[in-house]
C-alpha positions, -999 to +999 in steps of 0.1 A: -652-093-143-632-067-162-618-054-129-606-089-120-590-093-154-571-059-152-560-066-116-527-083-124-514-054-145-525-028-119-509-048-091-476-053-110-474-015-117-480-008-080-455-035-069-428-023-092-431+013-080-432+002-043-404-023-043-381-011-071-384+027-071-394+034-034-373+005-022-400-005+003-417-038+010-451-047-004-479-052+022-487-084+003-460-095-021-476-118-047-445-119-068-418-128-043-433-152-017-411-163+012-398-198+002-408-227+024-380-239+047-389-270+067-364-260+095-382-240+122-387-247+158-399-229+189-392-191+188-376-173+217-389-142+235-420-129+251-448-109+236-441-077+216-403-074+222-392-092+191-384-128+185-355-151+175-365-185+162-344-216+166-347-245+142-353-280+153-316-287+146-306-260+170-298-232+146-308-196+151-326-190+118-355-165+119-352-130+132-379-103+140-363-076+161-374-046+141-412-048+146-429-067+118-398-071+097-384-106+092-349-119+082-347-156+073-310-160+080-292-189+097-262-173+115-237-201+116-216-187+145-246-189+168-240-222+184-237-243+215-205-263+219-197-289+246-163-297+261-158-328+283-127-332+304-116-362+325-086-362+349-074-328+335-076-338+299-101-328+272-117-360+259-145-346+237-152-312+222-180-308+197-202-281+181-238-294+187-247-289+151-249-311+121-237-283+099-204-283+080-200-246+071-173-229+050-165-206+080-151-214+114-135-245+100-112-247+130-142-260+149-154-296+151-186-296+132-209-324+119-226-338+150-244-370+140-282-363+140-289-399+149-279-389+185-300-358+188-338-354+195-361-324+194-394-318+211-414-286+213-445-276+233-447-238+231-433-218+249-407-245+257-386-268+237-362-297+245-331-308+226-315-341+238-279-350+228-267-385+235-230-377+231-217-407+210-192-428+229-191-406+259-219-420+282-230-384+288-265-371+279-272-334+275-308-320+276-312-284+267-345-270+278-355-237+261-379-215+280-396-182+270-418-162+294-451-166+277-475-169+306-513-164+305-527-134+324-491-122+331-486-086+317-451-081+330-428-110+324-447-121+293-434-089+276-397-096+282-373-102+252-354-131+267-350-168+264-333-192+288-314-224+280-312-249+309-286-276+302-292-308+322-260-329+322-263-366+331-230-384+336-233-421+331-196-427+337-180-442+367-157-411+370-163-374+374-165-353+343-159-316+339-185-303+315-185-269+297-212-255+275-200-226+253-226-203+238-213-183+208-232-154+191-226-131+163-233-093+168-263-088+146-289-109+127-269-122+098-279-093+075-257-067+057-261-045+088-237-068+106-210-053+084-220-017+087-193-009+112-193+006+146-205-025+165-187-035+197-188-060+226-180-058+263-181-082+292-205-077+321-215-090+355-247-082+373-254-091+409-286-086+428-300-102+460-270-126+462-275-139+426-248-132+400-249-136+363-220-128+339-216-126+301-210-104+271-230-075+257-230-072+219-239-036+210-254-033+175-252+003+167-274+009+137-288+044+129-324+032+133-335+009+161-301+001+176-301-029+200-279-049+224-277-087+225-266-103+257-254-139+262-249-148+299-247-176+324-257-179+360-228-181+385-234-203+415-215-227+438-196-252+416-203-233+383-177-211+367-185-186+339-159-174+315-161-154+283-144-143+251-153-107+243-148-107+205-137-130+177-141-131+139-170-154+130-159-153+093-124-167+100-113-202+110-121-197+147-090-217+158-082-192+187-117-198+202-115-236+197-081-239+212-089-216+241-118-239+251-099-271+243-070-262+266-089-262+299-126-261+292-127-224+299-123-191+280-097-165+287-121-138+299-103-107+287-113-074+304-124-043+287-144-034+256-136-046+221-128-021+194-157-010+172-159-030+140-147-015+108-171-013+078-172-047+063-161-064+095-182-088+116-177-096+152-190-123+176-186-133+213-188-163+235-198-173+271-189-206+287-205-222+318-186-250+334-191-275+363-179-308+376-205-336+373-199-365+397-198-401+385-233-413+378-244-378+388-264-349+374-257-311+372-274-281+356-259-252+337-281-221+330-275-197+301-296-169+286-301-148+256-316-113+259-320-085+235-327-049+243-343-027+215-364-005+238-371+025+215-385+016+181-395+034+149-417+019+123-408+024+086-420+060+083-400+071+114-428+095+123-431+085+159-409+070+186-424+040+205-413+025+238-418-013+241-439-026+269-410-041+289-394-006+293-420+000+320-401-024+341-365-022+328-362+013+315-357+027+280-321+038+281-308+008+260-288-005+290-313-031+303-297-062+289-278-071+321-309-067+343-330-086+317-305-115+317-304-116+355-342-115+358-345-144+332-319-166+349-334-161+384-371-163+374-373-190+348-381-217+374-412-196+385-421-192+348-420-230+343-441-236+373-468-213+359-465-228+324-469-263+338-499-253+359-515-238+328-508-267+305-512-296+329-550-300+328-549-303+290-518-325+288-532-349+315-566-352+300-566-387+285-597-380+265-579-354+243-558-367+214-520-361+215-520-341+182-546-317+197-524-310+227-495-302+204-516-280+181-533-261+209-500-249+225-477-248+195-500-227+174-495-200+201-461-193+186-478-167+165-487-147+196-451-136+198-437-144+164-465-127+144-444-096+140-459-087+174-454-053+189-465-042+224-458-006+232-464+019+260-488+048+256-468+081+259-472+094+295-484+128+282-510+113+258-545+126+263-578+110+254-585+136+227-551+129+211-563+093+205-599+097+196-605+133+186-636+152+195-660+126+181-648+098+204-654+114+238-677+085+248-648+061+253-644+070+289-622+040+298-600+042+268-571+061+284-569+040+316-569+008+296-542+018+272-521+034+299-522+003+321-519-024+294-503-005+264-511-010+227-509-045+211-506-054+175-497-085+155-495-091+118-520-109+096-491-131+086-454-129+083-459-124+046-491-104+048-477-073+065-508-056+080-513-052+118-545-064+135-562-074+103-596-074+117-616-099+096-588-125+105-584-114+141-621-123+145-609-160+144-576-156+161-590-134+190-600-165+210-564-171+220-560-135+231-593-131+251-588-165+268-551-160+277-544-123+277-579-107+279-566-072+287-547-072+254-579-081+235-597-053+252-568-029+245-569-039+208-607-034+207-603+001+221-578+009+193-603-004+167-631+017+184-609+048+181-605+043+144-643+037+140-652+071+156-625+090+137-628+102+102-599+097+077-600+122+048-571+107+028-580+090-005-563+063-025-568+042-056-575+006-049-559-022-070-591-042-076-614-022-097-591+008-098-616+031-080-605+060-057-621+062-023-614+075+012-590+054+032-614+050+061-650+061+066-664+071+100-685+045+118-669+017+097-644-008+112-610-007+094-595-037+077-562-032+096-543-006+117-514-003+093-482-016+078-450-019+099-432-002+070-454+029+075-468+042+108-494+018+124-522+033+144-516+066+126-522+054+090-547+026+090-559+003+062-527-007+045-548-032+025-550-019-011-569-047-029-605-035-023-621-005-006-631-024+026-657+002+036-681-019+016-671-052+032-700-068+050-682-086+078-659-061+095-686-041+114-703-073+124-671-089+137-666-059+160-700-063+176-696-101+180-663-097+197-675-070+220-702-092+235-679-123+235-653-103+254-679-091+279-693-126+283-658-141+291-644-112+312-675-096+328-659-062+321-690-040+324-670-007+319-658-021+285-693-030+275-706+004+284-679+021+264-683-001+234-721+001+233-724+034+213-697+022+189-716-010+184-747+011+177-728+032+152-713+004+132-747-015+131-764+016+119-738+019+092-743-018+083-781-014+080-777+003+046-767-032+032-803-044+039-815-030+006-850-046+007-857-041+044-863-077+051-840-078+081-811-094+063-782-077+047-771-085+011-736-089-004-727-066-033-717-089-061-680-088-054-657-104-029-668-081+000-657-101+031-627-120+044-629-144+014-616-115-007-613-133-040-646-153-037-675-133-052-708-134-033-741-118-044-773-113-025-781-129+008-753-152+019-748-179+045-715-164+058-723-126+060-760-132+066-752-155+094-728-131+110-754-103+106-781-123+125-756-132+152-746-096+156-783-085+157-789-111+184-760-098+204-772-063+201-805-074+217-786-091+245-763-061+251-792-038+251-809-060+277-778-060+300-775-022+296-812-015+302-817+001+267-852-011+260-857+010+229-826-003+211-835-039+222-869-037+207-855-022+175-831-051+170-856-077+182-878-066+153-850-068+128-840-103+142-875-116+138-877-105+102-841-115+094-844-150+107-873-157+084-856-142+054-824-162+061-842-195+062-864-187+033-836-175+010-808-199+019-819-231+036-822-259+010-832-287+033-797-299+041-775-269+045-774-231+038-766-221+002-735-201-004-756-172-015-791-165-030-780-152-064-791-184-083-757-185-100-740-217-110-722-219-076-747-203-053-756-238-040-720-245-030-715-259+005-693-234+023-674-249+052-677-215+071-715-212+067-721-215+104-697-188+116-725-168+132-736-199+152-699-205+162-698-171+180-733-174+194-725-209+208-692-196+224-713-169+242-741-192+254-766-175+230-775-206+210-807-217+228-839-205+242-851-170+233-818-163+216-818-193+193-812-176+160-807-206+137-828-238+142-807-264+160-817-291+136-807-270+106-773-263+121-766-299+129-777-309+094-755-283+078-725-294+099-731-331+091-733-321+054-700-302+056-684-332+073-696-356+047-688-334+017-661-308+025-642-330+049-646-367+040-651-363+002-619-341+000-585-358+000-600-389+016-609-370+047-573-364+057-568-327+050-595-308+069-624-291+052-622-274+018-638-240+018-663-247-010-677-280-022-703-286-049-733-308-039-719-336-062-688-338-041-664-319-063-645-288-049-659-255-060-633-240-084-651-208-091-624-188-073-588-192-061-601-194-025-631-217-028-609-248-034-585-239-006-584-252+030-580-224+055-566-239+086-580-212+109-615-216+095-612-254+099-603-250+136-634-227+140-655-252+122-643-280+145-652-258+175-687-253+161-691-291+157-680-296+193-704-270+205-732-288+187-723-322+201-705-335+170-673-340+190-658-369+170-664-351+137-649-319+151-617-336+161-614-356+129-619-324+109-592-304+128-568-334+129-566-333+091-551-298+092-526-306+120-513-337+102-511-319+069-493-288+082-471-301+110-463-336+098-468-341+060-457-306+048-432-299+075-446-264+082-440-264+120-440-229+135-451-214+102-487-226+098-500-210+065-533-194+058-542-219+032-533-250+012-548-271-016-550-308-021-519-310-043-493-294-019-499-258-030-499-235+000-503-197+006-491-172+031-467-189+056-470-181+093-505-167+095-527-153+123-560-172+117-550-207+131-549-192+166-587-200+163-578-235+177-584-219+211-621-217+203-620-255+202-606-254+237-634-230+248-660-253+233-645-283+252-643-264+285-679-252+281-690-288+275-671-299+305-685-271+326-652-253+331-659-222+311-670-189+327-707-187+335-726-161+315-722-126+329-750-124+354-740-090+369-768-066+376-779-044+347-751-020+337-764+015+332-755+031+300-743+062+317-719+060+347 
């Protein structure tokens, strides 16, 4: 208790030193949370190359180009403007924005929002503008290359804007769409000087695109932005190389107004002076016949190929450099590729989404949630980098990790992947949370999940001799112990992969869930991918982490015990003795050890874990089952009988892997169903009238457990996992009702679109915007596919020998 009371003072001292003296960002900033802005829409960009988010009103308003670092700036010069001309005269010219800014006042702002509509289904979005009084409708379709099982185009830092123009008039109309963009991201670096723009044209295989390159020449992580349009028969592309976005902008406006085109000066702009800002514009124009339809295609690309994290210790090349080079000159080729391949991307996206969208048995909210929550795959501070060509296996794993024979081929072929726990919680691949989110990765980009697992395995077999003082309790301990799964692989402000465990709250070497979650994911990944080389490599690592975990079974009854502090993913909710959450995960992991040993022909290890499983199942039922559900823990404390919404997490993973019946039935089916029905009755229906999902902890009398700051929260990702468990056990209606409460609360009532938080409470209090865990909704989809018979059959390959 004393350690919890002293925590605020210790945290404040650490925070002050970090943010005010060292001038760095805190890995979790409890004092300066990111304010909620109910403005965000579908982000632009593929996986790991940075993202630029557009709001639902069309503004460019959230930037993540430096890996893991966010700027929440609406850059007012970044706009689309339409010009309509009839019979040689401009009849309508309007910025397609409702803003009325203090800059660029020579432009016609204040588009009436009554005539605009926004729709998003990630990775696409649609903005419809019914131009008032013009009988012309514009539909802008925004497309990013986020395509399951595609490891090339899905890495590209591009977005395409396809403008469909419908002319309802009885006369032809000349239509121009101007795309203006500031050089930078709206931060003080835009004024640092030395930035410059230049026009470009790129032609390949008879297809030509033209536009402007905006070179942003910062000392660290310089980049180039490119705005462009596709030239084709009947479509003209013009440009303005540079203008001042802080001025009135009259020269730009009049240039477009005059003839629906821009002047297209040749040559480069002068580099900006310190304090000066520059912008550019590209215009695509075509004639639309009376009662006719035409398309204009524009693109935004950004090229930051070589990146340093905050410590600047290592240079990293992004994944897309494998295909487009790392010289910093790829923006024209990226633009051309995007404008000539987006139709293929859309065909693949539609083929992927169609079975879900056309399934009349699935509710509309679920279809929205399933795809739109995937925004975090790209906009979760995501980084995807190449392994250096001269990298050797021993460079990665050291002498102790020689058993990972397939490590180097996997990382060489698919690179290294990392995403943040949350946009505010700046730790990469936070493993206790990734456990939930990993379903999206393994179902859609399984090679990235396997790559991530190899990176975790490397840290398990390596020994870190650094020590640090932890904020909770104040004890000093090693940063990472051998044969223990790390909490995370590092902070973007430091050097991820090199310096792991950015988390400073607790010493996570004593957490009970991390090792177990590694084992559970290894078998789940094998079950879904049938990758026997991966299973063989991971087997000794699984044995090592389970052996390390065995020390937590202090009374040798086959069941681990929690240590009387918050020693698992609920890191502020104390648990003591045997527990439903960690005990359930333990038994599920033991079961999977038995199954993996069987597949690998390791009879000795199989027997060892079968014996543990037999004892542990009896202890679990004896110590935690109360006739209706599993108690929170066995401590006999005032809250040990609380109903935990996540008490069936072990069963969730077993069910996802087809290990929930027959000889591998760990938890009695009747008990699981009873527990889930109790959770639905108490944690869901007795909380907020059944409209907000499941509260983490509920007392048997129907009052939320307020013993910790987390027990009376709703964790959206946990709720989606709970719903998946309900679906697996046949409680389909209950599962959908439970999950719907979270979707309605986040995406509709609280206006948190594309920034789903970790948690909220009943009275509109939320925590940690834009969080990893809600990607667990893909486990609902796996459960549904398994029920419908679509999911992969269990791996029935012949036994995989332990040694190749």
